[in-house]
C-alpha angles and dihedrals in degrees: 000000000000112000128239107242140196137167133209128186135193136170107230122194093232135090115262094241090057090051089053091048089052090055092049090051099078091182086080096051091091087074087078105101100186126225131247108320091354106096124224123242119264097179141352125193134175111250087183125008122188124200091243092045090228107110094030122135123211125197111212124200111198128214090254091057095255122126139209138168132242123200120198103223098170129025122178102157112230092007116053142352126184121192131185112214115199148126091084126183123243131309094023094055089060090055104039132025095201146327129232116211119196121196115192122182130201113182119201130209091268093061092254120133129218104214117202115190118189124184130199113192115194114212116215091229144344092274094059095047094091090052091047089050090055091046090051090055091056093040090054090055089048090050092050090049090049092050089050089051091050090051092048093050091049089052091050090055092055 
């Protein structure tokens, strides 16, 4: 089934490699507060961590007590990260089989990074596609808010 997609972009005052390192450091994932019906993250831990990060699996516990997994399926530090998000709780697992999240980084000469995050959300069937489309709208707002938060934290560090 064709996925529901959206993209969000933000220029962050931080080198791309530092952004990648922040993603690899799951201890900081609890900074994600969520948005609307999208819960924040309470805790993230590596179930499996590889030396090259690619192939790692992260177990995420959300602020509402639910859990899901994230597999890192591509890791090019400072350039591109692709994660598969899956193993959702009910009722989400009846609506979507998995998400793919793409992080692309373009660093400029000032050491700032344009982060492009693209999501593909895979509905379980044609009947759940309208619900997934609504979810994608909220998730896009959550992603924009998270990128804004990342930019603000990077500014605070300067």
